ROKOLNU-853937 format. One line per 2 residues: number of its first residue (from 1); their letters; for each residue x negated, y, z negated of N, C-alpha, C. Coordinates in nm, 2 decimals. Each point is the difference from the previous one (the first is absolute). Layout:
BEGIN
NUM	A	X,Y,Z,X,Y,Z,X,Y,Z ~ ...
//
This chain:
BEGIN
1	ME	1.76,-0.05,-1.67,-0.06,-0.13,0.04,-0.03,-0.09,-0.12 ~ 0.03,0.05,-0.12,-0.02,-0.08,-0.12,0.09,-0.12,-0.01
3	NL	0.12,0.01,0.07,0.10,-0.11,-0.01,-0.04,-0.11,0.10 ~ -0.11,0.01,0.07,-0.04,-0.11,0.09,-0.07,-0.11,-0.08
5	PQ	0.01,-0.12,0.05,-0.07,-0.11,-0.07,-0.15,0.02,0.01 ~ -0.08,-0.07,-0.08,-0.15,0.02,0.01,-0.06,-0.06,0.13
7	VL	0.07,-0.10,0.05,-0.05,-0.05,0.13,0.12,0.00,0.10 ~ -0.03,0.03,0.12,0.10,0.02,0.11,-0.02,-0.11,0.10
9	TV	0.11,-0.03,0.07,-0.01,-0.08,0.12,-0.04,0.08,0.11 ~ -0.03,-0.06,0.11,-0.03,0.08,0.12,0.12,0.07,0.05
11	DE	0.12,-0.06,-0.01,0.12,0.07,0.04,0.03,0.12,-0.08 ~ -0.02,-0.01,-0.13,0.01,0.12,-0.09,-0.10,0.11,0.03
13	TA	-0.12,-0.04,0.03,-0.10,0.09,0.04,0.03,0.07,0.13 ~ 0.06,-0.07,0.09,0.04,0.06,0.13,0.11,0.11,-0.02
15	KI	0.09,-0.03,-0.09,0.11,0.09,-0.03,-0.06,0.13,-0.07 ~ -0.09,-0.02,-0.09,-0.06,0.11,-0.07,-0.08,0.09,0.10
17	LR	-0.07,-0.06,0.09,-0.08,0.07,0.10,0.08,0.05,0.12 ~ 0.13,-0.05,0.00,0.09,0.03,0.11,-0.06,-0.04,0.14
19	IN	-0.05,-0.12,0.00,-0.05,-0.06,0.12,0.08,-0.13,0.03 ~ -0.01,-0.05,0.12,0.06,-0.12,0.04,-0.06,-0.12,-0.08
21	RT	0.08,-0.10,-0.03,-0.05,-0.12,-0.07,-0.11,-0.06,0.08 ~ 0.01,-0.02,0.13,-0.10,-0.06,0.08,-0.13,0.08,-0.01
23	TA	0.01,0.13,0.01,-0.12,0.09,-0.01,-0.07,-0.02,-0.14 ~ 0.08,-0.01,-0.10,-0.06,-0.02,-0.14,-0.07,-0.14,0.00
25	YE	0.06,-0.10,0.05,-0.07,-0.13,0.00,-0.13,0.00,0.08 ~ 0.01,0.07,0.11,-0.12,0.02,0.09,-0.11,0.07,-0.07
27	MV	0.04,0.11,-0.07,-0.10,0.08,-0.08,-0.06,-0.08,-0.11 ~ 0.08,-0.08,-0.07,-0.05,-0.09,-0.10,-0.10,-0.10,0.06
29	RQ	0.03,-0.06,0.12,-0.08,-0.10,0.06,-0.14,0.07,0.04 ~ 0.01,0.12,0.04,-0.12,0.07,0.04,-0.08,0.07,-0.12
31	KK	0.06,-0.03,-0.11,-0.06,0.05,-0.13,0.00,0.15,-0.01 ~ 0.10,0.07,0.07,0.02,0.14,-0.01,0.08,0.04,-0.12
33	IP	0.09,-0.09,-0.04,0.07,0.02,-0.12,-0.05,-0.10,-0.10 ~ -0.05,0.04,-0.12,-0.05,-0.09,-0.10,0.10,-0.10,-0.05
35	SI	-0.04,-0.12,-0.01,0.10,-0.11,-0.04,-0.08,-0.12,-0.06 ~ 0.08,-0.09,-0.06,-0.06,-0.12,-0.06,0.09,-0.11,0.06
37	KI	-0.07,-0.11,0.04,0.08,-0.12,0.04,-0.01,-0.10,-0.10 ~ 0.11,-0.05,-0.05,0.01,-0.10,-0.10,0.08,-0.12,0.06
39	GR	-0.07,-0.10,0.04,0.06,-0.11,0.08,0.05,0.06,0.13 ~ 0.13,-0.01,0.03,0.06,0.05,0.12,0.06,0.14,-0.02
41	RI	0.00,0.04,-0.13,0.06,0.13,-0.03,-0.10,0.12,0.01 ~ 0.04,0.11,0.05,-0.09,0.12,0.01,0.07,0.10,-0.09
43	IV	-0.08,0.06,-0.09,0.04,0.10,-0.09,-0.08,0.12,0.01 ~ 0.05,0.12,-0.03,-0.07,0.13,0.01,0.02,0.06,-0.14
45	PK	-0.11,0.01,-0.08,0.01,0.06,-0.13,0.04,0.15,0.01 ~ 0.10,0.04,-0.07,0.05,0.14,0.01,-0.11,0.10,-0.02
47	DV	-0.07,-0.01,-0.10,-0.11,0.10,-0.04,-0.10,0.01,0.11 ~ -0.04,-0.12,0.06,-0.10,0.00,0.11,0.06,0.07,0.12
49	LF	0.13,-0.03,0.03,0.06,0.06,0.12,0.00,0.15,-0.01 ~ 0.03,0.06,-0.12,0.01,0.14,-0.02,-0.14,0.06,0.00
51	KW	-0.10,-0.07,-0.05,-0.14,0.05,0.01,-0.04,0.00,0.14 ~ 0.03,-0.10,0.08,-0.03,0.00,0.14,0.06,0.11,0.07
53	LE	0.13,0.03,-0.03,0.06,0.12,0.07,-0.07,0.13,-0.03 ~ -0.04,0.01,-0.13,-0.07,0.13,-0.04,-0.13,0.01,0.08
55	SC	-0.07,-0.12,0.01,-0.13,0.01,0.07,0.02,0.03,0.15 ~ 0.11,-0.04,0.06,0.03,0.03,0.14,0.02,0.15,0.01
57	GD	0.06,0.06,-0.10,0.02,0.15,0.00,-0.14,0.07,-0.01 ~ -0.08,-0.06,-0.09,-0.14,0.06,-0.01,-0.08,-0.01,0.13
59	LK	0.02,-0.11,0.07,-0.07,-0.03,0.12,0.05,0.11,0.11 ~ 0.13,0.02,0.00,0.05,0.09,0.10,-0.05,0.14,-0.03
61	KD	0.00,0.04,-0.13,-0.06,0.13,-0.04,-0.14,0.01,0.04 ~ -0.08,-0.10,-0.02,-0.14,0.00,0.03,-0.02,0.02,0.15
63	MQ	0.08,-0.07,0.08,0.00,0.01,0.15,0.03,0.14,0.04 ~ 0.10,0.06,-0.06,0.04,0.14,0.04,-0.11,0.09,-0.04
65	ED	-0.07,-0.02,-0.11,-0.11,0.09,-0.04,-0.11,-0.02,0.10 ~ -0.03,-0.12,0.04,-0.11,-0.02,0.10,0.04,0.07,0.13
67	DA	0.12,-0.01,0.05,0.05,0.06,0.12,-0.02,0.15,-0.01 ~ 0.03,0.06,-0.11,-0.01,0.15,-0.02,-0.15,0.03,0.00
69	HL	-0.08,-0.08,-0.06,-0.15,0.03,0.00,-0.05,-0.01,0.14 ~ 0.04,-0.10,0.08,-0.05,-0.01,0.14,0.04,0.12,0.08
71	KL	0.12,0.05,-0.02,0.05,0.12,0.07,-0.08,0.12,-0.04 ~ -0.04,0.01,-0.12,-0.09,0.11,-0.04,-0.14,-0.01,0.06
73	IK	-0.05,-0.12,0.01,-0.13,-0.02,0.06,0.01,0.03,0.15 ~ 0.10,-0.04,0.07,0.01,0.02,0.14,0.02,0.15,0.03
75	GA	0.08,0.07,-0.09,0.03,0.14,0.02,-0.13,0.08,-0.03 ~ -0.09,-0.04,-0.09,-0.12,0.07,-0.03,-0.10,-0.01,0.12
77	GS	0.01,-0.11,0.07,-0.09,-0.02,0.12,0.03,0.08,0.12 ~ 0.12,0.06,0.00,0.05,0.07,0.12,-0.06,0.14,0.02
//
């Protein structure tokens, strides 16, 4: 990923995430994908995008740990 430019277009971001272009623009509009608007142009800083992806993985891991904890609690109450 080092060969990517420092800032990406929404189209480039969509390709990296392997999602539809329309979905990427909608996620940007909903502020689900971090971006910066400069005039009419929307850019996604590469470093911010990859940190965001890492944090999504951390969130998923936290949710899985919470689910496992809830199962333990429910099992202990039986």
